[in-house]
VEXDRENZA-640704 format. One record per residue (C-alpha): residue in one letter; x, y, z. Coordinates in steps of 0.25 Angstrom, whole numbers, padded with zeros to 4 digits, always signed. Layout:
BEGIN
AXYZ
...
! end
This chain:
BEGIN
M+0071-0081-0032
D+0056-0084-0034
R+0050-0077-0022
L+0054-0064-0015
R+0058-0068+0000
I+0051-0058+0009
G+0054-0055+0024
M+0042-0048+0031
I+0045-0037+0040
G+0032-0035+0048
C+0022-0046+0051
G+0010-0037+0056
E-0003-0036+0051
I-0002-0032+0036
A+0010-0042+0035
V+0001-0054+0038
R-0006-0052+0024
T+0007-0049+0017
A+0014-0061+0023
A+0003-0070+0017
A+0005-0063+0004
I+0020-0066+0004
A+0016-0080+0006
A+0006-0080-0005
S+0015-0072-0015
Q+0021-0078-0028
H+0034-0070-0026
A+0037-0069-0011
Q+0039-0077+0001
H+0041-0076+0016
V+0055-0078+0021
M+0055-0070+0035
L+0045-0062+0043
M+0048-0051+0053
D+0041-0043+0063
T+0045-0035+0076
K+0034-0043+0083
P+0040-0057+0083
E+0026-0064+0084
L+0022-0057+0071
A+0034-0062+0063
R+0033-0076+0069
D+0018-0077+0066
L+0020-0074+0051
G+0034-0082+0051
E+0027-0094+0056
T+0015-0092+0046
Y+0024-0092+0034
G+0036-0101+0039
V+0047-0091+0038
P+0057-0085+0048
W+0053-0072+0056
T+0060-0062+0064
D+0057-0049+0072
Q+0069-0042+0066
V+0069-0034+0053
D+0085-0036+0051
V+0083-0051+0051
V+0073-0050+0039
L+0082-0041+0032
A+0095-0049+0034
N+0088-0062+0029
P+0094-0065+0015
E+0081-0073+0012
V+0073-0060+0013
D+0072-0054-0001
A+0062-0043+0003
V+0054-0038+0015
Y+0039-0035+0017
I+0038-0023+0027
A+0025-0022+0035
V+0028-0013+0047
P+0023+0000+0053
H+0024+0011+0042
H+0035+0019+0049
L+0044+0006+0048
H+0043+0004+0033
A+0055+0013+0029
P+0065+0008+0039
I+0063-0007+0037
A+0062-0005+0022
I+0075+0002+0021
Q+0081-0008+0030
A+0076-0019+0021
A+0081-0012+0008
N+0094-0010+0014
A+0094-0025+0017
G+0091-0028+0002
K+0077-0033+0004
H+0065-0029-0005
I+0054-0022+0002
L+0039-0023+0002
V+0034-0013+0012
E+0019-0011+0017
K+0013+0002+0014
P+0016+0013+0016
I+0030+0013+0011
A+0034+0022+0022
T+0029+0033+0031
T+0037+0044+0024
L+0041+0047+0010
A+0056+0048+0015
D+0055+0034+0021
G+0049+0029+0008
E+0060+0035-0001
A+0070+0030+0009
M+0064+0016+0007
I+0064+0017-0008
A+0079+0022-0008
A+0083+0010+0001
A+0077+0000-0008
R+0082+0006-0021
D+0096+0007-0015
S+0096-0008-0011
G+0090-0012-0024
V+0077-0018-0017
W+0062-0016-0020
L+0053-0008-0011
S+0038-0010-0012
V+0026-0006-0005
N+0014-0016-0002
F+0004-0009-0010
H-0006-0017-0018
A-0011-0009-0030
Q+0001-0012-0039
V-0002-0027-0038
D-0017-0026-0038
P-0024-0031-0051
L-0036-0021-0049
C-0026-0009-0047
Q-0018-0014-0059
A-0030-0014-0067
A-0035+0000-0063
R-0021+0005-0066
Q-0022-0001-0080
L-0036+0005-0082
I-0031+0019-0079
S-0019+0017-0087
D-0028+0013-0099
G-0036+0025-0097
A-0049+0018-0093
I-0053+0030-0084
G-0046+0041-0091
E-0036+0050-0083
V-0037+0048-0068
I-0043+0060-0062
G-0046+0055-0048
T-0044+0044-0038
R-0052+0041-0025
I-0047+0032-0013
V-0056+0029-0001
F-0051+0020+0011
R-0061+0018+0022
G-0056+0010+0033
D-0061+0007+0047
K-0049+0002+0055
P-0052-0004+0069
S-0045+0003+0081
T-0037-0009+0082
Y-0031-0007+0069
W-0022+0004+0074
T-0016-0004+0085
S-0015-0018+0079
G-0019-0017+0064
Y-0031-0025+0058
S-0027-0038+0063
G-0021-0035+0077
R-0009-0043+0073
V+0001-0032+0078
P-0002-0022+0090
T+0004-0009+0085
D+0000+0006+0085
W+0009+0010+0073
R-0003+0013+0064
T-0008+0024+0074
K+0004+0033+0073
K+0009+0042+0062
A+0023+0039+0065
T+0022+0025+0062
A+0010+0024+0052
A+0012+0038+0046
G-0003+0038+0044
G-0016+0031+0044
V-0026+0027+0034
L-0019+0033+0022
I-0006+0027+0024
M-0011+0014+0029
N-0022+0012+0019
G-0024+0023+0009
I-0010+0022+0004
H-0014+0009-0003
N-0025+0016-0011
L-0015+0028-0014
N-0005+0018-0020
T-0017+0011-0028
M-0021+0024-0034
R-0007+0028-0038
Y-0005+0015-0044
V-0018+0014-0052
T-0018+0028-0057
G-0004+0030-0059
L-0006+0044-0053
E+0003+0051-0043
V-0002+0061-0032
D+0003+0075-0032
R-0005+0082-0021
V-0012+0077-0009
Y-0022+0084+0001
A-0027+0076+0013
E-0035+0077+0026
Y-0034+0067+0037
G-0037+0064+0051
T-0038+0054+0062
F-0053+0054+0067
V-0056+0041+0073
T-0044+0033+0076
P-0035+0035+0088
V-0022+0036+0079
E-0012+0046+0074
V-0015+0043+0059
E-0026+0047+0050
D-0039+0039+0050
L-0046+0047+0039
I-0039+0054+0027
S-0044+0061+0014
I-0034+0065+0003
T-0035+0072-0010
Y-0024+0071-0020
R-0020+0076-0034
Y-0013+0067-0043
R-0002+0072-0053
N-0011+0071-0065
G-0022+0080-0058
A-0031+0069-0053
I-0037+0070-0039
G-0037+0058-0029
S-0044+0057-0016
L-0042+0047-0004
E-0051+0045+0008
A-0046+0035+0019
G-0051+0032+0033
S-0047+0021+0043
A-0059+0024+0052
I-0071+0025+0043
R-0082+0018+0050
G-0090+0010+0041
R-0080+0012+0030
G-0089+0013+0018
A-0090+0004+0006
A-0082-0008+0007
T-0078-0008-0007
E-0073+0007-0008
V-0065+0009-0020
D-0055+0019-0025
R-0058+0027-0037
I-0050+0032-0049
Y-0057+0043-0058
G-0053+0045-0072
T-0058+0055-0083
D-0064+0043-0090
G-0068+0033-0079
Q-0066+0028-0065
L-0060+0016-0058
T-0063+0011-0044
L-0053+0002-0037
S-0053-0006-0024
E-0043-0016-0018
R-0054-0026-0017
G-0060-0022-0031
P-0066-0021-0040
L-0059-0012-0050
S-0070-0004-0057
L-0070+0005-0070
Y-0078+0016-0076
T-0074+0021-0089
T-0078+0030-0100
V-0066+0027-0109
S-0071+0018-0121
A-0056+0014-0124
S-0055+0007-0110
G-0063-0005-0116
F-0072-0005-0104
P-0087-0002-0104
L-0089+0013-0103
N-0097+0021-0092
E-0099+0010-0082
W-0092+0004-0070
L-0086-0010-0072
E-0077-0019-0064
I-0064-0023-0069
P-0064-0038-0068
L-0052-0040-0058
T-0053-0048-0045
P-0047-0039-0033
L-0036-0046-0025
T-0039-0050-0011
I-0031-0044+0000
D-0022-0056+0001
E-0020-0056-0014
H-0016-0041-0013
K-0005-0044-0003
T+0000-0055-0011
A+0000-0047-0024
M+0008-0036-0016
V+0018-0046-0012
D+0020-0051-0026
G+0020-0037-0032
F+0033-0035-0023
A+0040-0049-0024
G+0037-0052-0038
P+0043-0040-0045
I+0055-0041-0036
L+0058-0055-0040
R+0057-0051-0054
G+0066-0039-0052
E+0055-0029-0054
R+0049-0018-0047
T+0039-0021-0036
A+0024-0019-0040
V+0023-0008-0029
S+0035+0001-0029
A+0041+0009-0017
E+0038+0021-0025
D+0023+0017-0025
G+0024+0017-0010
L+0030+0030-0009
A+0020+0037-0018
A+0008+0032-0010
L+0015+0036+0003
A+0018+0050-0003
I+0003+0052-0005
V+0000+0048+0009
L+0010+0057+0016
A+0006+0068+0007
A-0008+0066+0012
Y-0004+0066+0027
Q+0004+0079+0025
S-0007+0086+0018
G-0017+0082+0029
A-0007+0087+0039
E-0004+0100+0032
G-0018+0103+0027
Q-0013+0105+0012
P-0011+0097+0000
V+0003+0090-0002
H+0010+0088-0015
L+0018+0076-0017
G+0032+0077-0021
! end
Protein backbone atom coordinates (compact mmCIF):
# COMPACT_ATOMS: atom_id res chain seq x y z
CA MET A 1 0.00 0.00 0.00
CA ASP A 2 1.51 3.34 -1.05
CA ARG A 3 -1.33 5.57 0.17
CA LEU A 4 -3.55 5.44 3.23
CA ARG A 5 -7.17 5.27 2.09
CA ILE A 6 -9.26 7.72 4.10
CA GLY A 7 -12.98 7.97 4.70
CA MET A 8 -14.07 11.40 5.90
CA ILE A 9 -16.73 11.58 8.60
CA GLY A 10 -18.06 15.12 8.63
CA CYS A 11 -18.00 17.39 5.58
CA GLY A 12 -18.66 20.74 7.21
CA GLU A 13 -16.54 23.87 7.40
CA ILE A 14 -13.15 22.68 8.62
CA ALA A 15 -13.42 19.50 6.57
CA VAL A 16 -13.32 21.42 3.29
CA ARG A 17 -9.68 22.41 3.78
CA THR A 18 -8.74 18.99 5.12
CA ALA A 19 -10.39 17.35 2.11
CA ALA A 20 -8.14 19.45 -0.13
CA ALA A 21 -5.16 18.46 2.02
CA ILE A 22 -5.96 14.76 1.64
CA ALA A 23 -6.15 15.23 -2.12
CA ALA A 24 -2.76 17.01 -2.08
CA SER A 25 -1.12 14.52 0.29
CA GLN A 26 1.80 12.33 -0.72
CA HIS A 27 0.60 9.54 1.55
CA ALA A 28 -3.22 9.63 1.62
CA GLN A 29 -6.20 9.49 -0.72
CA HIS A 30 -9.96 9.84 -0.59
CA VAL A 31 -12.11 6.72 -0.86
CA MET A 32 -15.41 7.81 0.76
CA LEU A 33 -17.04 10.83 2.38
CA MET A 34 -19.87 11.01 4.91
CA ASP A 35 -22.07 13.64 6.51
CA THR A 36 -25.51 13.45 8.11
CA LYS A 37 -26.45 16.29 5.77
CA PRO A 38 -26.39 14.48 2.39
CA GLU A 39 -25.89 17.66 0.40
CA LEU A 40 -22.55 18.30 2.14
CA ALA A 41 -21.29 14.76 1.53
CA ARG A 42 -22.47 14.92 -2.07
CA ASP A 43 -20.69 18.23 -2.62
CA LEU A 44 -17.27 16.92 -1.56
CA GLY A 45 -17.89 13.47 -3.04
CA GLU A 46 -18.48 14.98 -6.44
CA THR A 47 -15.54 17.36 -5.99
CA TYR A 48 -13.11 14.48 -5.39
CA GLY A 49 -14.85 11.81 -7.44
CA VAL A 50 -15.47 9.30 -4.66
CA PRO A 51 -18.60 7.70 -3.18
CA TRP A 52 -20.47 9.48 -0.42
CA THR A 53 -23.04 8.52 2.21
CA ASP A 54 -24.98 9.94 5.15
CA GLN A 55 -24.34 6.88 7.35
CA VAL A 56 -21.26 6.37 9.57
CA ASP A 57 -21.80 2.61 9.51
CA VAL A 58 -21.42 2.55 5.72
CA VAL A 59 -17.99 4.19 5.95
CA LEU A 60 -16.82 1.87 8.72
CA ALA A 61 -18.04 -1.23 6.88
CA ASN A 62 -16.18 -0.29 3.69
CA PRO A 63 -13.13 -2.58 3.33
CA GLU A 64 -11.41 0.04 1.17
CA VAL A 65 -11.31 2.49 4.10
CA ASP A 66 -8.06 2.14 6.07
CA ALA A 67 -8.55 5.23 8.23
CA VAL A 68 -11.11 7.88 9.05
CA TYR A 69 -10.85 11.62 9.52
CA ILE A 70 -13.44 12.83 12.02
CA ALA A 71 -14.68 16.45 11.82
CA VAL A 72 -17.94 16.61 13.77
CA PRO A 73 -19.14 18.61 16.81
CA HIS A 74 -16.83 18.11 19.78
CA HIS A 75 -19.17 15.95 21.85
CA LEU A 76 -19.38 13.38 19.04
CA HIS A 77 -15.61 12.81 18.71
CA ALA A 78 -15.46 10.06 21.33
CA PRO A 79 -18.40 7.85 20.30
CA ILE A 80 -17.49 7.94 16.61
CA ALA A 81 -13.77 7.41 17.24
CA ILE A 82 -14.46 4.42 19.50
CA GLN A 83 -16.80 2.98 16.88
CA ALA A 84 -14.11 3.48 14.22
CA ALA A 85 -11.43 1.85 16.38
CA ASN A 86 -13.67 -1.14 16.98
CA ALA A 87 -14.07 -1.40 13.21
CA GLY A 88 -10.27 -1.55 12.81
CA LYS A 89 -9.83 1.91 11.27
CA HIS A 90 -6.99 4.30 12.07
CA ILE A 91 -8.30 7.64 13.30
CA LEU A 92 -7.40 11.29 12.73
CA VAL A 93 -9.73 13.43 14.84
CA GLU A 94 -10.09 17.18 14.88
CA LYS A 95 -9.11 18.98 18.06
CA PRO A 96 -10.05 18.69 20.86
CA ILE A 97 -9.58 14.94 21.15
CA ALA A 98 -12.76 14.85 23.28
CA THR A 99 -14.75 16.95 25.74
CA THR A 100 -13.76 14.99 28.88
CA LEU A 101 -10.61 13.19 29.97
CA ALA A 102 -12.62 10.02 30.53
CA ASP A 103 -13.79 10.09 26.90
CA GLY A 104 -10.27 10.76 25.66
CA GLU A 105 -8.91 7.86 27.70
CA ALA A 106 -11.68 5.59 26.38
CA MET A 107 -10.72 6.54 22.82
CA ILE A 108 -7.07 5.73 23.51
CA ALA A 109 -8.00 2.40 25.08
CA ALA A 110 -10.22 1.45 22.14
CA ALA A 111 -7.48 2.28 19.64
CA ARG A 112 -4.89 0.35 21.64
CA ASP A 113 -7.15 -2.69 21.99
CA SER A 114 -7.87 -2.71 18.26
CA GLY A 115 -4.26 -2.14 17.22
CA VAL A 116 -4.98 1.10 15.33
CA TRP A 117 -3.42 4.57 15.51
CA LEU A 118 -5.32 7.51 16.99
CA SER A 119 -4.06 11.01 16.21
CA VAL A 120 -5.28 14.58 16.75
CA ASN A 121 -5.16 17.24 14.05
CA PHE A 122 -2.57 19.56 15.64
CA HIS A 123 0.07 21.25 13.52
CA ALA A 124 3.10 22.00 15.74
CA GLN A 125 4.63 18.54 15.45
CA VAL A 126 4.80 18.83 11.63
CA ASP A 127 5.61 22.56 11.38
CA PRO A 128 9.26 23.32 10.44
CA LEU A 129 9.26 26.52 12.54
CA CYS A 130 8.05 24.67 15.64
CA GLN A 131 10.53 21.88 15.00
CA ALA A 132 13.34 24.43 14.73
CA ALA A 133 12.23 26.18 17.93
CA ARG A 134 12.16 22.84 19.74
CA GLN A 135 15.70 22.10 18.56
CA LEU A 136 16.98 25.53 19.61
CA ILE A 137 15.61 25.01 23.11
CA SER A 138 16.98 21.49 23.26
CA ASP A 139 20.40 22.83 22.21
CA GLY A 140 20.33 25.39 25.04
CA ALA A 141 20.13 28.49 22.86
CA ILE A 142 18.00 30.33 25.43
CA GLY A 143 19.12 28.42 28.52
CA GLU A 144 16.52 26.91 30.83
CA VAL A 145 12.93 27.81 30.01
CA ILE A 146 11.49 29.98 32.78
CA GLY A 147 8.32 31.28 31.17
CA THR A 148 5.93 31.17 28.21
CA ARG A 149 3.31 33.57 26.92
CA ILE A 150 0.40 32.87 24.57
CA VAL A 151 -1.95 35.53 23.17
CA PHE A 152 -4.93 34.89 20.88
CA ARG A 153 -7.03 37.88 19.90
CA GLY A 154 -9.99 36.99 17.71
CA ASP A 155 -13.06 38.94 16.66
CA LYS A 156 -15.51 36.32 15.48
CA PRO A 157 -18.59 37.59 13.66
CA SER A 158 -21.97 36.81 15.22
CA THR A 159 -22.70 34.47 12.33
CA TYR A 160 -19.76 32.26 13.37
CA TRP A 161 -21.79 30.87 16.27
CA THR A 162 -24.65 29.72 14.05
CA SER A 163 -22.90 28.78 10.83
CA GLY A 164 -19.10 29.00 11.22
CA TYR A 165 -16.93 31.36 9.21
CA SER A 166 -18.08 30.06 5.84
CA GLY A 167 -21.80 29.66 6.49
CA ARG A 168 -21.55 26.16 5.04
CA VAL A 169 -23.51 24.46 7.86
CA PRO A 170 -26.31 26.14 9.85
CA THR A 171 -25.80 24.81 13.40
CA ASP A 172 -25.67 26.07 16.97
CA TRP A 173 -23.40 23.44 18.55
CA ARG A 174 -20.59 25.96 19.07
CA THR A 175 -22.79 28.02 21.40
CA LYS A 176 -23.42 25.30 23.99
CA LYS A 177 -21.26 23.85 26.74
CA ALA A 178 -22.85 20.42 26.30
CA THR A 179 -21.75 20.11 22.68
CA ALA A 180 -18.66 22.36 22.42
CA ALA A 181 -17.38 22.01 26.04
CA GLY A 182 -16.12 25.57 25.92
CA GLY A 183 -15.38 28.59 23.79
CA VAL A 184 -12.23 30.32 22.61
CA LEU A 185 -9.89 28.21 24.76
CA ILE A 186 -10.97 24.77 23.56
CA MET A 187 -11.64 25.99 20.02
CA ASN A 188 -8.49 28.06 19.45
CA GLY A 189 -6.14 28.30 22.42
CA ILE A 190 -5.75 24.53 22.63
CA HIS A 191 -3.63 24.67 19.46
CA ASN A 192 -1.18 27.06 21.16
CA LEU A 193 -1.08 24.94 24.30
CA ASN A 194 -0.09 21.93 22.21
CA THR A 195 2.55 24.04 20.47
CA MET A 196 4.11 25.20 23.74
CA ARG A 197 4.13 21.68 25.14
CA TYR A 198 5.80 20.32 21.99
CA VAL A 199 8.35 23.12 21.60
CA THR A 200 9.43 23.37 25.25
CA GLY A 201 8.98 19.73 26.27
CA LEU A 202 7.45 20.98 29.53
CA GLU A 203 4.37 19.60 31.28
CA VAL A 204 1.90 21.77 33.20
CA ASP A 205 1.44 21.02 36.90
CA ARG A 206 -0.99 23.67 38.20
CA VAL A 207 -3.53 25.98 36.52
CA TYR A 208 -5.40 29.09 37.66
CA ALA A 209 -7.92 30.75 35.36
CA GLU A 210 -10.55 33.45 35.16
CA TYR A 211 -13.00 33.63 32.30
CA GLY A 212 -16.37 34.99 31.30
CA THR A 213 -18.86 35.61 28.51
CA PHE A 214 -19.00 39.37 28.05
CA VAL A 215 -20.10 40.14 24.50
CA THR A 216 -21.36 37.02 22.76
CA PRO A 217 -24.87 35.58 23.36
CA VAL A 218 -23.59 32.04 23.96
CA GLU A 219 -23.01 29.69 26.91
CA VAL A 220 -19.26 29.41 26.37
CA GLU A 221 -16.50 31.88 27.26
CA ASP A 222 -15.42 34.67 24.94
CA LEU A 223 -12.53 35.86 27.13
CA ILE A 224 -10.15 33.87 29.33
CA SER A 225 -6.90 34.48 31.18
CA ILE A 226 -4.80 31.63 32.55
CA THR A 227 -1.64 31.37 34.63
CA TYR A 228 0.01 27.99 34.96
CA ARG A 229 3.06 26.51 36.64
CA TYR A 230 5.15 23.97 34.80
CA ARG A 231 6.66 20.99 36.57
CA ASN A 232 10.15 22.50 36.22
CA GLY A 233 8.94 25.65 38.01
CA ALA A 234 8.52 27.83 34.92
CA ILE A 235 5.45 30.09 34.69
CA GLY A 236 3.15 30.25 31.68
CA SER A 237 0.33 32.61 30.75
CA LEU A 238 -2.42 32.55 28.14
CA GLU A 239 -4.80 35.31 27.13
CA ALA A 240 -7.49 34.45 24.59
CA GLY A 241 -10.58 36.26 23.37
CA SER A 242 -13.04 35.73 20.55
CA ALA A 243 -14.70 39.16 20.71
CA ILE A 244 -11.69 41.50 20.83
CA ARG A 245 -12.74 44.49 18.77
CA GLY A 246 -9.85 45.69 16.67
CA ARG A 247 -7.95 42.56 17.66
CA GLY A 248 -4.52 44.24 17.95
CA ALA A 249 -1.30 43.40 16.18
CA ALA A 250 -1.91 41.20 13.17
CA THR A 251 1.43 39.51 13.78
CA GLU A 252 0.95 38.71 17.48
CA VAL A 253 3.54 36.15 18.55
CA ASP A 254 3.87 33.64 21.34
CA ARG A 255 6.99 33.93 23.47
CA ILE A 256 9.30 31.54 25.29
CA TYR A 257 11.54 33.09 27.95
CA GLY A 258 14.79 31.46 29.00
CA THR A 259 17.55 32.20 31.49
CA ASP A 260 19.81 33.11 28.56
CA GLY A 261 17.50 34.39 25.85
CA GLN A 262 14.09 34.40 24.26
CA LEU A 263 12.18 32.92 21.30
CA THR A 264 9.16 34.34 19.52
CA LEU A 265 6.95 32.03 17.51
CA SER A 266 3.95 32.52 15.24
CA GLU A 267 2.05 30.24 12.86
CA ARG A 268 2.77 32.69 10.07
CA GLY A 269 6.35 33.33 11.14
CA PRO A 270 8.95 34.42 11.57
CA LEU A 271 10.81 32.47 14.26
CA SER A 272 13.01 34.96 16.10
CA LEU A 273 15.80 34.36 18.61
CA TYR A 274 17.63 36.48 21.17
CA THR A 275 20.51 34.70 22.87
CA THR A 276 23.33 35.49 25.26
CA VAL A 277 24.92 32.02 24.94
CA SER A 278 28.20 32.10 23.01
CA ALA A 279 28.12 28.33 22.44
CA SER A 280 24.88 28.71 20.45
CA GLY A 281 26.79 29.85 17.36
CA PHE A 282 24.42 32.79 16.83
CA PRO A 283 25.22 36.51 17.19
CA LEU A 284 24.85 37.55 20.81
CA ASN A 285 22.60 40.15 22.43
CA GLU A 286 20.58 40.98 19.34
CA TRP A 287 17.36 39.76 17.75
CA LEU A 288 17.69 37.66 14.62
CA GLU A 289 15.25 35.81 12.42
CA ILE A 290 15.82 32.11 11.77
CA PRO A 291 15.79 31.72 7.97
CA LEU A 292 12.76 29.47 7.55
CA THR A 293 9.71 30.12 5.38
CA PRO A 294 6.43 29.62 7.28
CA LEU A 295 3.93 27.16 5.87
CA THR A 296 0.73 28.55 4.38
CA ILE A 297 -2.59 27.46 5.90
CA ASP A 298 -3.07 24.91 3.12
CA GLU A 299 0.50 23.62 3.51
CA HIS A 300 -0.14 23.23 7.25
CA LYS A 301 -3.19 21.09 6.55
CA THR A 302 -1.34 18.89 4.06
CA ALA A 303 1.57 18.45 6.46
CA MET A 304 -0.87 17.40 9.17
CA VAL A 305 -2.40 14.76 6.91
CA ASP A 306 1.03 13.50 5.84
CA GLY A 307 2.15 13.45 9.48
CA PHE A 308 -0.72 11.05 10.11
CA ALA A 309 -0.70 8.90 7.00
CA GLY A 310 3.04 8.64 6.31
CA PRO A 311 4.07 7.09 9.63
CA ILE A 312 1.16 4.65 9.57
CA LEU A 313 2.24 3.39 6.15
CA ARG A 314 5.74 2.87 7.57
CA GLY A 315 4.41 1.13 10.67
CA GLU A 316 5.49 4.03 12.90
CA ARG A 317 3.83 6.27 15.47
CA THR A 318 1.94 9.25 14.06
CA ALA A 319 3.53 12.70 14.34
CA VAL A 320 0.83 13.76 16.81
CA SER A 321 -0.11 11.11 19.35
CA ALA A 322 -3.41 10.63 21.12
CA GLU A 323 -1.54 11.35 24.33
CA ASP A 324 -0.56 14.76 22.92
CA GLY A 325 -4.24 15.47 22.41
CA LEU A 326 -5.12 14.32 25.92
CA ALA A 327 -2.38 16.44 27.51
CA ALA A 328 -3.62 19.62 25.82
CA LEU A 329 -7.21 18.81 26.78
CA ALA A 330 -6.18 18.29 30.41
CA ILE A 331 -4.86 21.87 30.60
CA VAL A 332 -8.05 23.25 29.04
CA LEU A 333 -10.36 21.35 31.37
CA ALA A 334 -8.27 22.30 34.41
CA ALA A 335 -8.63 25.95 33.39
CA TYR A 336 -12.40 25.63 33.12
CA GLN A 337 -12.54 23.91 36.51
CA SER A 338 -10.33 26.57 38.07
CA GLY A 339 -12.47 29.40 36.74
CA ALA A 340 -15.63 27.74 38.01
CA GLU A 341 -14.21 27.03 41.47
CA GLY A 342 -12.14 30.20 41.88
CA GLN A 343 -8.99 28.35 42.89
CA PRO A 344 -5.92 26.69 41.33
CA VAL A 345 -6.32 23.17 39.96
CA HIS A 346 -3.54 20.60 39.98
CA LEU A 347 -3.23 18.25 37.04
CA GLY A 348 -3.03 14.58 37.93
